[in-house]
C-alpha positions as CSV (number, residue, x, y, z in Angstrom):
1,X,63.2,-71.1,-16.6
2,X,63.6,-73.0,-13.3
3,X,60.4,-74.2,-11.8
4,X,60.6,-74.5,-8.0
5,X,57.8,-73.9,-5.2
6,X,54.4,-75.1,-5.0
7,X,52.9,-72.2,-6.4
8,X,54.9,-71.9,-9.6
9,X,54.3,-75.7,-10.5
10,X,50.7,-75.2,-9.9
11,X,50.5,-72.6,-12.3
12,X,52.8,-74.5,-14.8
13,X,49.9,-77.1,-14.7
14,X,47.1,-74.9,-15.1
15,X,48.7,-73.0,-18.0
16,X,49.0,-76.2,-20.0
17,X,46.5,-77.4,-22.1
18,X,43.6,-79.9,-20.7
19,X,43.1,-83.2,-21.5
20,X,41.8,-86.5,-20.4
21,X,43.3,-89.6,-19.1
22,X,44.6,-91.9,-22.0
23,X,43.7,-95.0,-20.6
24,X,43.9,-97.0,-16.9
25,X,46.9,-96.0,-15.0
26,X,48.3,-99.0,-15.2
27,X,49.0,-98.6,-18.8
28,X,50.6,-95.7,-18.1
29,X,52.8,-97.4,-15.4
30,X,53.6,-100.0,-18.1
31,X,54.9,-97.5,-20.6
32,X,56.7,-95.3,-18.2
33,X,58.3,-98.2,-16.3
34,X,61.1,-99.1,-19.0
35,X,62.2,-95.4,-19.7
36,X,62.8,-95.5,-15.6
37,X,64.3,-98.4,-15.7
38,X,67.0,-96.8,-18.7
39,X,67.8,-94.2,-16.3
40,X,67.5,-95.7,-12.4
41,X,68.3,-98.9,-10.7
42,X,66.6,-101.8,-10.5
43,X,66.1,-101.3,-6.8
44,X,65.2,-97.7,-7.3
45,X,62.5,-98.3,-9.8
46,X,61.2,-101.3,-7.7
47,X,60.6,-98.4,-4.6
48,X,59.2,-96.0,-6.6
49,X,56.8,-98.0,-8.9
50,X,56.0,-101.0,-7.2
51,X,52.6,-101.0,-5.7
52,X,51.9,-97.1,-7.0
53,X,48.8,-96.1,-7.1
54,X,47.1,-92.7,-8.3
55,X,46.0,-90.0,-5.9
56,X,43.2,-88.2,-7.6
57,X,43.4,-85.7,-5.0
58,X,46.5,-84.4,-7.0
59,X,43.9,-84.3,-10.3
60,X,41.3,-82.5,-8.3
61,X,43.6,-79.7,-6.9
62,X,45.3,-79.2,-10.6
63,X,41.9,-78.4,-11.4
64,X,40.6,-75.9,-8.6
65,X,40.9,-72.6,-10.3
66,X,39.4,-70.3,-7.9
67,X,37.1,-67.7,-9.4
68,X,38.2,-65.0,-6.7
69,X,41.6,-63.4,-7.1
70,X,42.8,-62.5,-4.0
71,X,43.9,-59.1,-3.4
72,X,47.7,-58.3,-3.4
73,X,47.1,-56.4,0.2
74,X,45.6,-59.2,1.7
75,X,48.4,-61.7,0.3
76,X,51.0,-59.1,1.4
77,X,49.2,-59.0,5.1
78,X,49.4,-62.7,5.3
79,X,53.3,-63.1,3.8
80,X,54.6,-60.4,6.1
81,X,52.1,-61.0,9.0
82,X,53.3,-59.8,12.5
83,X,53.2,-63.8,13.7
84,X,55.3,-64.4,10.5
85,X,57.8,-62.0,11.3
86,X,58.1,-62.9,14.7
87,X,58.6,-66.5,13.9
88,X,61.1,-65.5,11.1
89,X,63.3,-63.8,13.3
90,X,63.1,-66.6,16.4
91,X,64.2,-69.1,13.0
92,X,67.0,-66.4,12.0
93,X,68.3,-66.7,15.3
94,X,68.2,-70.2,15.8
95,X,69.9,-70.4,12.4
96,X,72.2,-67.6,12.9
97,X,75.8,-69.3,12.5
98,X,74.8,-71.5,9.4
99,X,72.7,-68.3,7.8
100,X,76.0,-66.1,8.2
101,X,78.0,-68.8,6.8
102,X,75.7,-69.4,3.8
103,X,75.1,-65.5,3.6
104,X,78.9,-65.4,3.1
105,X,79.4,-68.1,0.6
106,X,76.6,-67.5,-1.7
107,X,76.2,-63.3,-0.9
108,X,72.6,-63.7,-0.4
109,X,71.0,-62.0,3.0
110,X,70.2,-64.1,5.9
111,X,66.7,-61.9,5.9
112,X,66.0,-63.2,2.4
113,X,66.6,-66.8,2.9
114,X,64.7,-66.4,6.0
115,X,61.6,-64.8,4.4
116,X,61.6,-67.7,1.7
117,X,62.2,-70.4,3.8
118,X,58.9,-68.4,5.8
119,X,56.9,-68.5,2.7
120,X,57.5,-72.1,1.2
121,X,57.4,-74.1,4.8
122,X,56.6,-71.7,7.4
123,X,60.2,-72.2,8.2
124,X,60.1,-76.2,7.8
125,X,56.7,-76.7,10.0
126,X,54.4,-76.8,7.0
127,X,56.0,-79.0,4.0
128,X,53.4,-80.9,2.5
129,X,52.3,-84.2,3.2
130,X,51.6,-85.9,-0.1
131,X,53.9,-88.8,-1.6
132,X,56.4,-86.9,-4.1
133,X,56.3,-89.9,-6.4
134,X,52.5,-90.9,-6.3
135,X,51.4,-87.5,-6.9
136,X,54.0,-86.8,-9.8
137,X,52.7,-90.4,-11.2
138,X,49.2,-89.2,-10.9
139,X,49.6,-86.0,-12.8
140,X,51.9,-88.1,-15.7
141,X,48.7,-90.0,-15.9
142,X,46.2,-87.5,-16.4
143,X,48.3,-85.8,-18.8
144,X,47.9,-82.0,-18.6
145,X,51.8,-82.0,-18.6
146,X,52.9,-85.3,-18.8
147,X,56.3,-84.8,-20.1
148,X,56.7,-82.4,-17.4
149,X,55.8,-84.8,-14.8
150,X,58.0,-87.7,-16.4
151,X,61.1,-85.3,-16.1
152,X,60.2,-85.0,-12.8
153,X,59.9,-88.7,-11.7
154,X,63.4,-89.5,-14.0
155,X,65.3,-86.9,-11.9
156,X,63.6,-88.8,-8.8
157,X,65.4,-92.0,-9.8
158,X,68.7,-90.1,-10.2
159,X,68.1,-88.5,-6.8
160,X,67.7,-91.8,-5.1
161,X,70.4,-93.7,-7.1
162,X,72.9,-90.7,-6.0
163,X,72.0,-91.5,-2.2
164,X,70.7,-87.5,-2.0
165,X,67.6,-88.8,-0.3
166,X,65.6,-91.9,0.5
167,X,62.3,-93.3,-0.6
168,X,60.8,-91.7,2.8
169,X,61.6,-88.6,2.4
170,X,59.9,-87.8,-0.4
171,X,57.1,-85.9,1.0
172,X,56.0,-82.7,-0.2
173,X,53.0,-80.7,-1.9
174,X,50.5,-82.1,-4.5
175,X,52.5,-80.3,-7.5
176,X,55.6,-82.2,-6.5
177,X,57.5,-79.4,-4.6
178,X,59.7,-80.9,-1.4
179,X,61.2,-80.1,1.7
180,X,61.7,-76.5,3.6
181,X,62.4,-74.5,0.5
182,X,60.2,-76.4,-1.9
183,X,62.3,-77.6,-4.5
184,X,60.7,-80.0,-7.3
185,X,62.9,-82.5,-8.2
186,X,64.5,-81.4,-11.6
187,X,65.5,-78.2,-9.7
188,X,66.4,-80.4,-6.6
189,X,69.4,-82.0,-8.6
190,X,70.1,-78.8,-10.2
191,X,70.6,-76.5,-7.7
192,X,70.2,-78.4,-4.1
193,X,73.4,-78.7,-2.2
194,X,75.0,-80.6,1.0
195,X,76.1,-77.7,2.8
196,X,76.4,-79.8,5.8
197,X,78.9,-82.5,4.4
198,X,77.4,-85.8,5.1
199,X,76.8,-87.1,1.5
200,X,73.1,-86.1,1.1
201,X,71.3,-82.6,0.4
202,X,68.5,-83.1,3.0
203,X,66.2,-80.2,2.4
204,X,63.6,-82.1,4.9
205,X,65.7,-82.6,7.7
206,X,68.4,-80.2,7.4
207,X,67.7,-76.2,7.5
208,X,71.2,-76.0,6.4
209,X,70.9,-78.1,3.5
210,X,67.5,-76.2,2.3
211,X,68.6,-72.5,3.2
212,X,72.0,-73.4,1.1
213,X,70.1,-74.9,-1.5
214,X,67.9,-72.0,-2.1
215,X,70.8,-69.4,-1.6
216,X,72.8,-71.4,-4.7
217,X,69.6,-70.9,-6.6
218,X,69.5,-67.3,-6.0
219,X,73.0,-67.0,-7.0
220,X,72.9,-68.7,-10.1
221,X,70.0,-66.9,-11.0
222,X,71.6,-63.7,-11.1
223,X,71.8,-62.4,-7.4
224,X,74.0,-59.6,-6.7
225,X,75.5,-58.9,-3.7
226,X,75.1,-55.8,-1.7
227,X,72.1,-54.6,-4.0
228,X,68.5,-54.0,-3.1
229,X,65.5,-55.8,-4.1
230,X,62.9,-53.0,-4.5
231,X,61.9,-49.6,-3.2
232,X,58.7,-48.2,-2.5
233,X,58.2,-45.4,-4.7
234,X,55.9,-42.4,-5.5
235,X,54.8,-40.7,-8.6
236,X,54.7,-37.1,-9.3
237,X,50.9,-35.9,-10.6
238,X,51.9,-35.5,-14.1
239,X,53.5,-38.8,-14.6
240,X,53.2,-39.9,-18.0
241,X,51.4,-43.1,-17.8
242,X,50.6,-43.9,-21.2
243,X,54.5,-44.0,-21.8
244,X,55.1,-46.1,-18.5
245,X,55.9,-49.8,-19.8
246,X,56.1,-52.4,-16.7
247,X,58.8,-54.3,-18.6
248,X,61.1,-51.6,-19.0
249,X,64.2,-51.0,-17.4
250,X,65.7,-47.5,-16.9
251,X,68.3,-46.4,-14.5
252,X,67.4,-45.0,-11.5
253,X,68.6,-41.1,-12.3
254,X,66.1,-41.4,-14.9
255,X,63.0,-42.5,-12.9
256,X,64.4,-39.4,-10.7
257,X,64.3,-36.9,-13.2
258,X,60.6,-38.1,-14.2
259,X,59.7,-37.3,-10.4
260,X,59.8,-40.6,-9.4
261,X,60.7,-40.7,-5.7
262,X,61.6,-43.2,-2.9
263,X,58.5,-43.2,-0.6
264,X,60.7,-42.5,2.6
265,X,62.8,-39.8,1.2
266,X,65.8,-39.6,-1.5
267,X,67.5,-41.8,-3.7
268,X,71.0,-43.2,-2.1
269,X,73.6,-42.6,-4.6
270,X,74.4,-45.9,-5.5
271,X,71.1,-46.6,-6.7
272,X,71.2,-44.2,-8.9
273,X,73.0,-45.9,-10.9
274,X,71.4,-49.2,-11.3
275,X,68.4,-50.1,-13.4
276,X,65.0,-50.6,-12.4
277,X,61.5,-51.3,-13.7
278,X,58.8,-49.6,-12.3
279,X,55.6,-51.7,-11.1
280,X,52.2,-50.8,-10.2
281,X,51.0,-54.3,-9.1
282,X,47.3,-52.4,-7.8
283,X,47.5,-49.8,-10.5
284,X,48.2,-46.0,-10.4
285,X,46.1,-45.8,-7.0
286,X,48.1,-47.9,-5.2
287,X,51.9,-48.1,-4.1
288,X,54.4,-48.1,-6.6
289,X,57.7,-49.8,-6.6
290,X,61.1,-50.0,-8.5
291,X,62.3,-53.3,-8.8
292,X,65.9,-54.6,-9.2
293,X,67.9,-57.5,-10.8
294,X,67.7,-59.7,-7.1
295,X,63.8,-59.0,-7.4
296,X,64.3,-61.0,-10.7
297,X,66.5,-63.6,-8.7
298,X,63.2,-63.9,-6.5
299,X,61.0,-64.5,-9.3
300,X,63.0,-67.6,-10.6
301,X,61.7,-69.3,-7.5
302,X,58.4,-68.2,-8.0
303,X,57.5,-66.4,-11.1
304,X,55.1,-63.7,-9.4
305,X,55.1,-60.2,-8.7
306,X,52.9,-60.9,-5.5
307,X,55.5,-63.9,-4.3
308,X,58.3,-61.5,-5.0
309,X,57.2,-58.5,-3.1
310,X,56.2,-61.0,-0.5
311,X,59.6,-62.1,-0.1
312,X,61.0,-58.6,0.1
313,X,58.7,-57.4,2.2
314,X,59.0,-59.9,5.0
315,X,62.7,-60.1,5.0
316,X,62.3,-56.2,5.4
317,X,60.4,-56.4,8.5
318,X,62.0,-59.5,9.8
319,X,65.3,-57.2,9.5
320,X,63.3,-54.4,11.5
321,X,62.3,-51.9,8.4
322,X,59.0,-50.2,8.0
323,X,56.0,-51.5,6.3
324,X,54.7,-50.5,3.0
325,X,53.6,-46.6,3.4
326,X,51.4,-46.2,0.7
327,X,47.6,-46.6,0.9
328,X,46.1,-49.8,-1.0
329,X,42.8,-49.3,-3.4
330,X,41.1,-51.5,-1.2
331,X,38.1,-50.0,-2.7
332,X,38.7,-51.3,-6.2
333,X,39.8,-55.3,-5.8
334,X,41.2,-57.3,-8.3
335,X,38.2,-58.9,-10.7
336,X,37.5,-62.6,-10.6
337,X,37.8,-65.1,-13.6
338,X,34.3,-64.7,-14.9
339,X,34.3,-61.1,-15.2
340,X,38.0,-61.3,-16.4
341,X,36.3,-63.2,-19.2
342,X,33.4,-60.8,-19.6
343,X,36.0,-57.7,-19.8
344,X,38.2,-59.8,-22.3
345,X,35.0,-60.2,-24.7
346,X,34.2,-56.6,-23.9
347,X,37.9,-55.2,-25.1
348,X,37.5,-57.5,-28.3
349,X,34.1,-56.1,-29.1
350,X,35.9,-52.6,-28.7
351,X,38.7,-53.4,-30.8
352,X,41.4,-53.8,-28.6
353,X,42.6,-57.5,-29.0
354,X,43.1,-59.4,-25.4
355,X,43.6,-63.0,-27.1
356,X,41.4,-65.9,-26.6
357,X,38.8,-65.0,-23.3
358,X,39.9,-67.5,-21.3
359,X,39.8,-65.6,-17.7
360,X,43.3,-65.3,-17.2
361,X,44.6,-61.9,-16.9
362,X,47.9,-62.2,-18.7
363,X,50.2,-59.8,-20.7
364,X,47.9,-59.7,-24.0
365,X,44.9,-58.9,-21.9
366,X,46.9,-56.0,-19.7
367,X,47.9,-54.7,-22.9
368,X,44.4,-54.7,-24.5
369,X,43.3,-52.8,-21.5
370,X,45.9,-50.5,-21.5
371,X,45.1,-49.5,-25.0
372,X,41.1,-48.9,-23.6
373,X,42.5,-46.6,-20.9
374,X,44.5,-44.5,-23.3
375,X,41.7,-44.4,-25.6
376,X,39.3,-43.3,-22.9
377,X,41.6,-40.9,-21.1
378,X,41.9,-43.1,-18.0
379,X,45.6,-43.8,-16.5
380,X,47.2,-46.2,-18.5
381,X,47.8,-48.6,-15.6
382,X,46.7,-51.9,-16.8
383,X,45.4,-52.9,-13.1
384,X,41.9,-55.0,-13.7
385,X,40.0,-53.8,-10.4
386,X,36.5,-53.4,-10.6
387,X,36.2,-49.9,-11.3
388,X,38.0,-50.4,-14.8
389,X,35.9,-53.6,-15.3
390,X,32.6,-51.4,-15.3
391,X,33.9,-48.9,-17.4
392,X,35.0,-51.5,-19.9
393,X,31.7,-53.3,-19.7
394,X,29.9,-50.0,-20.1
395,X,31.7,-48.6,-23.3
396,X,31.1,-51.9,-25.2
397,X,27.3,-51.6,-23.7
398,X,27.2,-48.2,-25.4
399,X,29.0,-48.9,-28.7
400,X,26.6,-52.5,-29.0
């Protein structure tokens, strides 16, 4: 998978096994220098590594895993806020000519590109002010994902030697994401484009290059021109949650036969012949969505359901469509990391294996929670909110 945004790069780092620094930064630097020199010019090696010191803020942020999980409805309220929509419409109008030409070239709608632009850098206003070389070198030295960070540095060397960017341009996030559309270096080399034809892929200062690069990435990820991203849906009262699989794709005609309907009316004839997945990101009590191949393409940018819905919702609002109509379960917020760990331990005690209790609510924990829900007569939505936390802990205590 191509990893791109700061959020996804951060997730990859957090998911890696912990490791301490092997020794002084200078030792790592001396070890890495000849490997960079084998792929980059002496001038580029000097520009990147001479006088380089670690930036320990990157390590601090890498290890800073928040205890509280932000509810999806709060994230979406920020992602598609009135201010972001207003600024997005202004940015879209400002770059109307470039966006129209990019849409014609790649088939990715201007509203989607504008939404990604807005979420990644507030339409070019907030790109991060870390020295990308310094922060990647620090993460490589720290060791949690040394191979990944060193691969990004080698890509920076190729980037500079090709003349696509200058050393002073390389500012970005603490996790190595750069520019108005937050590309990590390997993705930059694979997907960034020189839209303006000036010999550079300037995703920092040239909105056309940045937006075309995002469109190229989505196109290569399987974007289908003219197809939807997602549709908000309602489920019938008798919907069989136990037989539902959030990873399974069905033809929309089959979802319709099971009583799944668009929140705003009826299915369009074209959509009935598409395959989509039914997701319930806040459980059975929250809004549901059928997502399509274009949603998956957005996840190649950032592999997060919240991000995918944020891009979709912001693009809809920029284009003048209404917001989500279903009510969120605000009295049942997601559990904290420590509560997740307690839930994992309780599920294991009840015979539902969630894997190693680590405080991360991943696929194994979701499967274990759904098994518990089915066994106890709860809707099997796999949503780890406070209500289900209380139910799991109480069941484990009763059997303990």
